N, C-alpha and C positions, 0 to 999 in steps of 0.2 A: 582487412588489416592483417599484416603478418603475425604469425604466432608469437614471436618474441615481443612484438609491440603489445599484443593482447596481454601476455603474461606480465609485462612491466606495468601495464595499467591496472590490472587486478592487484598486483603487489602494492602499488601506490595506494589503492583504496583500502587494503587491509592494514596498511601502516598508518592510516589517518585516524585511528581510534583516539578519542579524546579522554579516555580514562580506562583503568583496568576492567571495570564492568563492561564498557563498550567493547573492548577487545575480546572479552570472554564470550560475548553474544555471537561473535563471528566464528568461534571455535567449538561451540557446543555440538554434540552429536545426537542428542535425544531430546524429546519434548520436556522431559523431567529436568534435564540440565538447563534448558532454556528458562523454564519457570523459576528455577532456583536463583539464577542470575538476576532476572527481572524483579523477583521478590525483594532483592536487596537494593536494586537500582531505582525502583519506582519513585521513591520520595525525592530523589535527587535528579531524576531524568530531565524534567523540563528546564531547570536552571542550567544544567550542563549543556544540553544540545542547543538551547537558545543562545547561550553565551559564546558558543563556537560556530554559530552560523548554520542553523538547520533551515535551509531555504526550500526544501522539498514541498512543504504545505503551500507556501505562497506561489511556487512555480506551478503546481497542479491547479491552484485556484485561478491563476492567470489563464491557463489553458481552458479551464471550465467556462470562463467568462465569454469565450468565443461562441458557445452554443447554448448556454443555460440562461433562461429567462429569469432575471433578478426578482421578478414579482410572482414567480411560481411557487408551488408547494410540493416539490418532488418527494417521493419516498426513497430515502437514500440509506445505503449500508456503507459504513466506514469499516472496511475489512482490515484486520490487524490494526485496530484503532489506537493501541497503546494508551497513552495518557490523554488522548483526545485533542491533540494540537491541530490535526487536519480538520476534524469535525468543527472545532471552534472557529478556525480561520474561514472555513467554507460558509458557515452561517453568518459570519461577520461581513465577509467581502463579496460573496457570490449570490447566495439566496437565503435571506434571513427567515423566510417562511418554510424552509425545508423541514421535513420530518426525518430526523437523523437517528438511525440505529447504529450500533457498533458491536464488534466482536474482537476479542483478543485472547491469546493463549494464557496470559498472566492475570490472575484474579486481582493482584495488587495494582497492576496498570489500569485495569478496568475500574477499580475503585477511584483511582486518581481522575480518570475520565469522567466518572459520575459527578465528581465535585465541581466540574466546569459548568454544569447545568445546561449544556448545549445538546445533550442527547435526550430528546423528548420521545423517541421511539424505544425499542428494546435495546438493552445493553447487556451482552452475554459473554460468557467465557467459552471459547471454542478454538479449535486448531484448524488453520487453513489447509492443512494436509489431509483433513478428514471432512466428511459431510458436515456442513455448518448447521447450527441449530435454528435455521430459519426456513420458511417454506420456499420451495423452488419457484422460479418465475414470479417473484413477489416484489422486486424493487425496480424503480425507474432508473436508478443510477447506483453504481457500485464504485467507490473510490478507495484508493490504497496508496500510501507512501511508506517508505522505510521498512518494507518487508522483503523485497526481492534482492537479496544479497547473501553471501556465504553465511552458513549457520542459521539461516532463517527459511526463506521460501525459494523454490526453484520453479521451473516450468510446470511441475506436477500440481501446483496450487492454482493455476489459471482456471482449470475446469471446475474445481470445487467453488472457487470464488464467484465465477459467473453462472453457476447453476442457479443462483438466487436471483439472477437478472431476468427481467421480462424481455420477451421478443420485442424489438424496437427500442429497448432501453440502451443506455450507454454505460461503458466502463472506462474509468480513468485511473491510471496507475503509473508508478515509477519503477525503474530498474536501474541499479548502479550501472554506469556506462560500461565499465570493464567487464562486469559480470554478464551483462547482456551480450556484449561482443563475443565473449567466450562461449556463449550458449545461444547464439542468435537463431539458428535454425530450429532448435528445440522450442524456444519461446514462440516463434512464429507458427510452428506446427501446433502448439498447444492452444494458441489463440484461434486458429482455424478449427481445431477439434472441438472447441467450446462454442461453435456456431457463431463466431464473432468475426467481423471484418475491421481492419484498421482504417480509421477515418482521419487521424491526425497523429503525428509523431515528430518529436523535437527534442534535441539535447538542450537541457536547461540546468541552472544551478541546483545542487542537491544538498551537500553538506561540506562545510569548510571550502576547500578548493576542489572537491569532487563534483563531477557532473553526473547527471542522470539522464537516461532515455525515458521520456514521458510519452505515454500512449493515450489516445482516445480510441476506443473500439465501439462498435455498434453490434448488438445481437440480432441475428437474422433467423428466419425460419430454417430448421434443419434441412440439409440437402436431401433430396429424395434419392434413395438407392435404386 
């Protein structure tokens, strides 16, 4: 895609914020700034994003249904779980018997997730840009939506997120389409560096009229040097 078209797409995504809080989350520069915004937004987050069309959780779950046994009991990490909308939708529509854990940078968002009663594993505060507070190679599936966009996570978070994934396990995540297109090579290299291979990839509804690039990856044995 030509650079001008990419810049136009990114600008459209940044202008789609549905509130001052939403806009501020794309402009923060530090983890402390991010925590401060989400602390104020947490109580209103669900009502706002759902009323504006937050399609990312249902899009990811539709992708998950292609490979996930609905009668199974996978050990799952919802990375950047926020208020738990993805974890809740996953257990409702994909695999009710899953053991769901979650992690998010905001204590207030984690508390909102706790109230949904769908996280029967560990629910912790953590930063996707740092080593996560879970054992490495411990989850069958890692899921993530709403994190890979300006002011949040970039390619550098792929490795930390999938360090928790078992060899043979799957990762499913979304990236805003314009953001992915502007950093496509960096994201693909980060996936490879995390010992993962792409098994599915599709543009799907994300938020309002924004589209997202949704990925399924599988973790493989590290390449022998």
